[in-house]
C-alpha positions as CSV (number, residue, x, y, z in Angstrom):
1,M,147.8,129.3,54.8
2,P,144.3,130.6,53.9
3,N,144.1,131.9,50.4
4,R,142.9,135.5,49.5
5,R,139.3,134.3,49.0
6,T,139.1,132.8,52.5
7,I,140.5,136.0,54.1
8,L,137.9,138.2,52.4
9,L,135.2,135.7,53.6
10,C,136.5,136.0,57.2
11,L,136.3,139.8,57.1
12,W,132.8,139.8,55.7
13,L,131.2,137.3,58.0
14,P,131.3,139.2,61.2
15,L,129.5,142.1,59.7
16,F,126.8,139.8,58.3
17,L,126.4,138.1,61.7
18,L,125.9,141.5,63.4
19,G,122.9,141.9,61.1
20,G,124.3,144.5,58.7
21,C,124.9,144.4,55.0
22,A,128.6,144.3,54.3
23,T,128.2,146.7,51.4
24,P,128.0,150.3,52.6
25,S,125.0,152.5,51.4
26,I,126.1,154.9,48.7
27,P,123.9,157.9,48.3
28,K,122.8,158.7,44.7
29,P,124.4,161.8,43.3
30,N,122.3,164.9,43.3
31,R,122.4,166.0,39.8
32,A,120.9,169.4,40.7
33,T,123.8,170.2,43.0
34,Q,126.3,168.9,40.5
35,D,125.3,171.1,37.6
36,P,122.9,174.1,38.4
37,L,122.0,174.3,34.6
38,I,119.8,171.2,35.0
39,Q,117.4,173.4,37.0
40,S,116.9,175.6,33.9
41,L,116.4,173.0,31.3
42,I,113.4,170.8,30.6
43,R,112.6,168.0,28.3
44,V,109.8,168.7,25.9
45,N,108.0,165.8,24.2
46,V,105.6,166.6,21.4
47,T,103.1,164.4,19.5
48,G,102.2,165.9,16.1
49,Q,100.4,165.0,13.0
50,D,101.2,166.8,9.6
51,Y,98.8,167.3,6.8
52,N,99.1,166.1,3.3
53,F,98.9,168.9,1.0
54,H,98.4,166.9,-2.2
55,Q,95.5,165.2,-0.5
56,P,94.4,168.0,1.9
57,W,91.6,165.9,3.5
58,Q,94.2,163.6,4.9
59,Q,96.7,163.7,7.6
60,D,100.1,161.8,7.8
61,S,100.8,159.3,10.4
62,P,101.4,160.7,14.0
63,S,105.0,161.4,14.9
64,S,106.8,162.3,18.0
65,H,109.6,164.8,18.7
66,T,111.8,165.5,21.7
67,G,113.8,168.7,22.5
68,I,115.4,170.3,25.4
69,G,113.7,173.6,26.3
70,V,114.9,176.4,28.3
71,V,113.2,178.0,31.2
72,M,112.7,181.8,30.7
73,E,111.1,184.4,32.9
74,G,107.3,184.2,33.1
75,P,107.9,181.3,33.5
76,H,107.8,180.0,30.0
77,I,109.8,177.3,28.0
78,L,111.7,178.5,24.9
79,L,112.2,176.1,22.1
80,T,112.1,175.9,18.3
81,S,108.9,176.1,16.3
82,Q,110.0,173.3,14.1
83,M,109.1,170.6,16.7
84,M,105.7,172.3,17.5
85,A,104.3,172.3,14.0
86,N,100.9,170.7,13.9
87,H,101.3,169.7,17.5
88,R,98.6,167.5,19.2
89,Y,100.1,166.9,22.7
90,V,102.8,168.8,24.5
91,E,104.3,167.2,27.6
92,L,107.0,168.6,30.0
93,E,109.4,166.3,31.7
94,K,111.9,167.5,34.5
95,L,115.3,166.2,33.9
96,V,116.0,165.6,37.8
97,T,112.9,163.9,39.0
98,G,111.2,162.7,35.7
99,E,108.0,164.5,36.8
100,K,105.8,165.2,33.9
101,G,103.0,167.8,33.2
102,R,101.0,169.0,30.2
103,A,101.7,172.1,28.4
104,E,100.2,174.5,25.8
105,V,101.7,176.8,23.2
106,E,101.6,180.5,24.1
107,V,103.3,182.2,21.1
108,I,104.8,180.6,18.0
109,D,106.7,182.2,15.0
110,Y,107.4,179.7,12.3
111,E,109.4,182.3,10.3
112,A,111.9,182.8,13.1
113,N,111.7,179.2,14.2
114,L,110.8,180.1,17.9
115,A,108.1,179.1,20.2
116,L,107.0,179.6,23.9
117,V,105.0,177.1,25.8
118,K,103.8,177.1,29.3
119,P,102.7,174.3,31.7
120,L,99.0,173.9,32.5
121,D,99.8,173.7,36.0
122,P,101.1,177.1,37.1
123,D,103.4,175.5,40.0
124,F,105.0,173.0,37.6
125,L,108.1,175.3,37.2
126,K,108.2,176.8,40.7
127,D,111.4,174.8,41.7
128,M,113.2,175.9,38.4
129,H,115.4,178.7,37.6
130,P,115.2,181.0,34.4
131,L,118.4,181.1,32.4
132,D,120.1,184.5,31.7
133,F,120.9,185.8,28.2
134,S,124.3,186.4,26.5
135,L,124.0,188.9,23.7
136,D,127.6,189.7,23.2
137,A,128.9,186.7,21.3
138,V,131.4,187.6,18.6
139,E,133.4,185.5,16.1
140,G,136.0,183.4,17.9
141,D,133.9,182.9,21.1
142,L,133.4,179.4,22.4
143,L,129.8,178.3,22.6
144,T,128.6,175.1,24.2
145,V,125.8,172.9,22.7
146,L,124.1,171.1,25.6
147,Q,122.6,167.6,25.0
148,V,120.9,165.7,27.6
149,K,120.8,161.9,27.9
150,R,117.7,160.0,29.1
151,N,119.0,159.8,32.5
152,G,119.3,163.6,32.8
153,N,123.1,163.8,32.4
154,I,124.2,166.9,30.4
155,V,126.6,166.2,27.5
156,P,128.3,169.5,26.4
157,S,129.9,170.0,23.1
158,E,132.1,173.0,22.5
159,G,133.1,174.9,19.4
160,P,134.2,178.4,18.3
161,I,132.0,180.8,16.3
162,T,133.4,180.8,12.7
163,A,130.9,183.1,11.3
164,I,128.0,185.4,12.2
165,E,125.8,186.3,9.3
166,L,122.2,186.0,7.8
167,L,121.3,182.4,7.1
168,R,118.2,180.9,5.7
169,Y,116.0,179.5,8.5
170,P,113.7,176.5,7.8
171,S,110.9,178.9,6.8
172,G,113.0,180.3,3.9
173,S,113.5,183.7,5.6
174,A,116.9,185.1,6.4
175,F,117.9,185.9,10.1
176,L,121.0,186.4,12.1
177,A,122.7,183.0,13.0
178,Y,125.9,181.9,14.5
179,R,127.9,179.2,12.8
180,L,130.1,176.9,14.9
181,N,132.9,174.5,14.1
182,S,132.0,171.7,16.3
183,S,131.3,167.9,16.3
184,L,128.4,166.8,18.3
185,Q,129.5,163.4,19.5
186,F,126.3,162.4,21.0
187,R,122.8,162.8,19.3
188,L,119.4,162.0,20.5
189,N,117.6,163.6,17.4
190,N,116.4,166.5,19.4
191,F,114.7,169.2,17.7
192,T,115.8,171.8,20.2
193,L,119.1,172.1,22.1
194,P,120.3,175.1,24.0
195,V,123.5,176.8,23.2
196,L,125.4,178.6,25.9
197,K,128.2,181.2,26.4
198,S,129.8,181.1,29.7
199,G,126.7,179.7,31.4
200,R,124.2,182.0,29.6
201,L,121.8,181.4,26.8
202,S,123.3,182.4,23.5
203,G,121.1,180.6,21.0
204,L,119.2,177.4,20.0
205,L,120.5,174.7,17.8
206,M,118.9,175.0,14.3
207,G,120.9,172.7,12.1
208,Y,124.0,170.3,12.2
209,D,126.2,169.2,9.3
210,S,128.0,166.0,10.4
211,K,130.1,165.9,7.3
212,G,131.3,169.6,7.6
213,Q,131.1,169.5,11.4
214,S,129.3,172.8,11.3
215,V,126.5,173.9,13.6
216,D,124.0,176.5,12.8
217,I,122.5,178.6,15.8
218,I,119.5,180.8,16.1
219,A,121.2,183.9,17.3
220,A,120.5,185.4,20.8
221,P,119.5,188.9,19.3
222,I,116.7,187.0,17.3
223,I,115.5,185.3,20.4
224,E,115.5,188.6,22.4
225,H,113.4,190.2,19.6
226,F,110.9,187.4,19.8
227,L,110.7,187.4,23.6
228,K,110.2,191.2,23.7
229,E,107.6,191.2,21.1
230,A,105.8,188.4,22.8
231,S,105.7,190.0,26.3
232,D,102.8,192.2,25.8
233,G,100.4,189.6,24.4
234,D,100.0,191.2,21.0
235,Y,102.7,189.5,18.9
236,Q,103.7,191.4,15.8
237,G,106.7,189.3,14.6
238,F,109.5,190.7,12.6
239,P,108.4,193.6,10.5
240,N,109.6,194.9,7.1
241,L,109.7,198.1,5.3
242,G,107.9,196.8,2.3
243,L,110.6,197.1,-0.6
244,K,112.8,195.0,-2.6
245,V,116.4,196.1,-3.3
246,V,119.3,195.1,-5.4
247,S,123.0,195.9,-4.9
248,M,124.8,198.8,-6.6
249,D,127.8,196.6,-7.7
250,D,127.0,196.9,-11.4
251,P,128.7,200.0,-12.9
252,Q,126.2,200.4,-15.7
253,L,123.5,200.5,-13.1
254,R,125.5,203.3,-11.2
255,R,125.9,205.3,-14.5
256,Y,122.1,204.8,-15.3
257,V,121.0,206.4,-12.1
258,G,123.8,209.0,-12.0
259,I,125.0,208.3,-8.4
260,P,128.3,209.9,-7.5
261,E,131.4,207.7,-6.9
262,D,131.5,208.7,-3.2
263,L,128.1,207.3,-2.5
264,D,127.0,203.7,-2.2
265,G,123.7,202.0,-1.3
266,L,120.8,199.9,-2.5
267,Y,118.7,200.3,-5.5
268,I,114.9,200.1,-5.0
269,Q,113.6,197.7,-7.6
270,E,110.0,197.3,-6.2
271,I,107.6,198.8,-3.7
272,Q,105.1,196.7,-2.0
273,K,101.7,198.3,-2.1
274,G,100.1,199.6,1.1
275,L,103.3,199.1,3.3
276,G,105.6,201.5,5.0
277,A,107.8,202.4,2.0
278,E,104.9,203.4,-0.2
279,K,103.3,205.4,2.5
280,A,106.6,207.2,3.2
281,G,106.7,208.3,-0.5
282,I,109.7,206.1,-1.5
283,R,109.7,205.4,-5.2
284,E,111.1,202.6,-7.4
285,G,114.5,203.8,-8.6
286,D,115.5,205.5,-5.3
287,I,118.8,204.5,-3.8
288,I,118.9,204.0,-0.1
289,I,122.2,205.3,1.2
290,E,121.8,205.4,5.0
291,I,119.3,203.7,7.4
292,A,118.9,204.9,11.0
293,G,122.4,206.6,10.9
294,F,124.2,203.5,9.3
295,T,125.8,204.1,6.0
296,L,125.3,201.3,3.5
297,D,127.9,200.0,1.0
298,R,127.1,199.1,-2.5
299,R,126.3,195.5,-1.5
300,G,123.9,196.5,1.1
301,D,126.1,195.9,4.2
302,Y,126.6,198.2,7.2
303,E,129.0,198.2,9.9
304,H,127.5,196.5,13.0
305,P,129.3,197.4,16.3
306,L,129.7,193.7,17.3
307,Y,129.6,191.7,14.1
308,G,131.4,193.9,11.7
309,K,129.9,193.9,8.2
310,V,126.2,192.6,8.2
311,S,123.4,192.8,5.7
312,V,121.0,195.7,6.0
313,S,118.2,193.1,6.2
314,Y,119.3,192.3,9.8
315,L,119.0,196.0,10.6
316,T,115.5,196.6,9.0
317,R,113.9,193.4,10.2
318,C,115.6,192.6,13.5
319,E,116.7,195.7,15.0
320,F,113.3,197.4,14.7
321,Y,109.7,196.7,15.9
322,A,106.5,197.2,14.2
323,G,105.4,200.8,14.7
324,D,109.0,202.1,15.2
325,R,110.0,205.2,13.1
326,V,113.0,204.7,10.9
327,R,115.0,207.6,9.2
328,L,116.4,206.9,5.8
329,K,118.5,208.9,3.4
330,I,117.8,208.2,-0.2
331,F,119.5,209.5,-3.4
332,R,116.9,210.6,-6.1
333,E,117.7,212.3,-9.3
334,G,120.8,214.0,-8.1
335,E,119.5,214.9,-4.6
336,I,119.8,213.5,-1.1
337,L,116.4,213.3,0.6
338,E,115.3,212.3,4.1
339,K,112.4,209.9,4.6
340,E,110.7,208.3,7.6
341,I,109.3,204.8,7.3
342,I,107.1,202.9,9.9
343,P,107.9,199.1,9.7
344,E,104.8,196.8,9.5
345,Y,104.4,193.4,10.4
346,I,102.7,191.2,7.8
347,P,101.8,187.7,8.8
348,P,103.7,185.4,6.4
349,E,100.3,183.4,6.0
350,D,99.0,186.5,4.3
351,D,101.4,186.2,1.4
352,P,100.1,185.3,-1.9
353,V,102.1,182.1,-1.6
354,P,102.6,181.4,2.1
355,P,105.8,180.0,3.2
356,F,104.4,177.7,5.8
357,L,100.7,176.7,6.9
358,A,100.7,174.9,10.1
359,D,98.4,173.9,13.1
360,S,95.2,174.0,10.8
361,P,94.1,171.9,8.0
362,P,94.7,173.0,4.4
363,H,91.9,174.8,2.6
364,Y,90.4,172.9,-0.3
365,F,87.1,172.6,-2.3
366,I,86.0,169.6,-4.4
367,L,83.8,170.5,-7.3
368,G,82.6,167.3,-9.1
369,G,85.9,165.5,-8.5
370,L,88.1,168.6,-9.3
371,V,90.3,169.4,-6.3
372,L,90.8,173.2,-6.0
373,Q,93.4,174.7,-3.5
374,E,95.5,177.7,-2.8
375,L,99.2,177.5,-3.7
376,S,101.7,177.4,-0.9
377,L,105.3,176.5,-0.2
378,P,104.2,173.3,1.9
379,Y,102.2,172.3,-1.3
380,L,105.4,172.6,-3.5
381,R,107.5,170.8,-0.9
382,E,105.3,167.7,-1.3
383,Y,107.3,167.2,-4.6
384,G,110.3,166.2,-2.4
385,S,113.6,167.8,-1.2
386,D,114.4,169.1,-4.9
387,W,110.9,170.5,-5.4
388,S,112.2,173.5,-7.1
389,V,113.2,171.3,-9.9
390,K,110.4,168.7,-9.8
391,A,107.4,171.0,-9.1
392,P,105.7,172.7,-12.1
393,I,107.9,175.6,-13.3
394,S,104.9,177.8,-13.5
395,L,104.0,177.4,-9.8
396,V,107.7,177.7,-8.7
397,H,107.7,180.9,-10.6
398,Y,104.7,182.2,-8.7
399,Q,106.5,181.3,-5.4
400,R,109.7,183.0,-6.2
401,N,108.4,186.1,-7.8
402,Q,104.9,186.6,-6.0
403,Y,105.7,190.4,-5.1
404,A,107.3,191.2,-8.5
405,L,104.3,189.7,-10.4
406,D,101.3,191.8,-11.3
407,L,98.5,189.6,-9.6
408,G,95.8,192.1,-10.1
409,E,93.1,191.7,-7.7
410,R,94.2,188.1,-6.6
411,E,95.1,187.6,-3.0
412,K,96.1,183.9,-3.4
413,I,96.9,181.6,-6.4
414,V,94.0,179.2,-6.6
415,L,94.8,176.1,-8.6
416,L,93.3,172.9,-9.8
417,S,95.7,170.5,-7.8
418,G,94.2,167.2,-9.2
419,V,91.1,165.2,-10.2
420,L,89.5,162.4,-8.3
421,Q,88.5,159.6,-10.5
422,T,84.7,159.2,-10.9
423,S,82.4,157.7,-13.5
424,R,81.8,161.3,-14.8
425,S,85.4,162.7,-14.6
426,M,86.6,160.8,-17.7
427,G,89.0,162.9,-19.9
428,Y,89.9,165.2,-16.9
429,E,92.1,162.6,-14.9
430,S,95.3,164.0,-16.0
431,L,94.6,167.6,-15.2
432,R,96.7,169.0,-12.2
433,D,98.6,172.0,-11.1
434,L,96.6,174.5,-13.3
435,V,96.1,178.0,-12.2
436,I,92.4,179.1,-12.1
437,T,91.6,182.7,-13.2
438,R,87.8,182.7,-13.3
439,I,84.7,180.6,-12.5
440,N,81.5,181.5,-14.2
441,N,83.2,184.7,-15.6
442,Q,83.9,185.9,-12.0
443,P,87.6,186.6,-11.0
444,V,88.8,184.1,-8.4
445,R,90.8,186.1,-5.8
446,R,91.2,183.3,-3.2
447,L,89.5,180.0,-2.6
448,G,86.8,181.5,-0.6
449,D,85.4,183.2,-3.7
450,V,84.4,179.7,-5.2
451,P,81.1,179.1,-3.6
452,E,79.8,182.5,-4.6
453,A,80.9,182.2,-8.2
454,L,79.1,178.7,-8.3
455,K,75.8,180.5,-7.7
456,S,75.8,181.9,-11.3
457,P,76.2,179.2,-13.9
458,I,76.7,180.1,-17.6
459,N,74.0,178.8,-19.9
460,G,73.4,176.0,-17.3
461,F,77.1,174.9,-16.8
462,H,80.0,175.9,-14.4
463,K,82.6,177.5,-16.6
464,I,86.2,177.0,-15.1
465,E,89.1,179.0,-16.8
466,F,92.8,178.5,-16.5
467,E,96.0,180.3,-17.4
468,D,97.2,177.4,-19.4
469,S,95.8,174.7,-21.6
470,P,93.0,173.5,-21.4
471,R,91.9,177.1,-21.1
472,T,88.3,176.2,-20.2
473,I,86.4,173.2,-18.9
474,Y,82.7,172.8,-17.9
475,V,81.0,171.1,-15.2
476,D,77.2,170.2,-15.2
477,P,75.6,171.4,-12.0
478,E,72.9,168.8,-12.5
479,E,75.4,165.9,-12.0
480,L,77.2,167.4,-9.0
481,G,74.9,165.5,-6.5
482,G,75.6,162.0,-8.0
483,I,79.3,162.9,-8.3
484,N,79.6,164.0,-4.7
485,Q,77.7,160.9,-3.4
486,E,80.2,158.7,-5.5
487,I,83.2,160.5,-4.1
488,R,82.0,160.2,-0.6
489,Q,81.5,156.5,-0.9
490,R,84.7,155.7,-3.0
491,Y,87.1,157.8,-1.0
492,G,85.5,158.0,2.4
493,L,86.0,161.8,2.5
494,P,84.8,163.4,5.8
495,A,83.9,166.6,3.8
496,L,84.1,167.9,0.4
497,H,85.4,171.3,1.3
498,N,87.3,173.1,4.1
499,L,87.0,176.9,3.8
500,D,87.2,177.7,7.5
501,A,89.2,180.8,8.3
502,R,92.7,180.2,9.8
């Protein structure tokens, strides 16, 4: 009696003798027909190279990032700006076919952590479909984070919204975000992952805490604001009213300003010069009790129709656009007044201490081995994840209180960041992180003032003055030629300064 193996061979042999293969041909599955979402997602590969802010003439080693972008109307690709910082090469890769094409950045907003890119080939996205928006997410809704394997298979992870509130984005600014309770079982270290509600885009992944199993999402209303502002080619970002406020929780503060018990609001502590609040006649000490018809409580929250209690910062920065007219009711010296403010967009890089500097080299000026720079948050972050503790307290103070401090005519904080060792810099090697006030008796408002100030030495020497000890140092202009030559040879610097406008 033949065994099982013999029977199988007998069944197989006739097929082989007829000239066919015994194994039937199995068609490859069409992922595009299995999941239509795959026609709205695209892999984005980015090669970038960051700058070293403590040695501003150097760049870090190149690095590569990958994210899953979302096809939007235009067509454009939406993704986070985190992965685009200091980009050198941007490549799109279709999930179904693996077809690749180069791309370029159209609009980028590092404050809101959002970017739009487009393919260099206008037909590259012709077979893909823009993804619709979902703007109605509320607490308790289920959202789905989409991850994509290298083979193009989509890996969904679902979780409920546990909170909708203002959270700190990577730039340090506070914007609306969804927080999910979810475990991402599969990770490819993607910088951008789309988040959907019922098959429509509801946000982009911003952060994931594996220990707490919480996911922070850039909320769809922030993305909508970004896209609308970018649509006309004149991007104005997220505006502000130009004022700093504090809550009215303190009963002593309430008694001090004499506000009635039936009124709440926010106490205006500071007015930024030249912006909407000052132009509208708002004063320090006024109390905002209502904005655009929304009544504020004493903590500065208002009742949002979808989200419930939300900070007024969301209303003023994200519900309005630059140039809108916003009605306010304020309490001032026993009276309720109405004012109208026009929000304005101030690019964050124009701040006295910018929160980020990307896509261009840091400014610097080397004077006889003295390295002069402008203070920025990226400079402070070079001190590590706990920079607020390790960085010099005077510089952290400038960063945190830049609008409250009286900077006079200064537009930036110029500092001596360090000293390059040369045969003529002996005694100065330990100097670093000193704020410069004047050079040759001329105020230094920004780094660009340095070349002009150096045209007028004092008694044959360049006189550099600081806020802290040593209050003054001197540099001999006659020796600069030799020192500069020594620096070029010893350190191989491509240039002794970079003052090009950003």
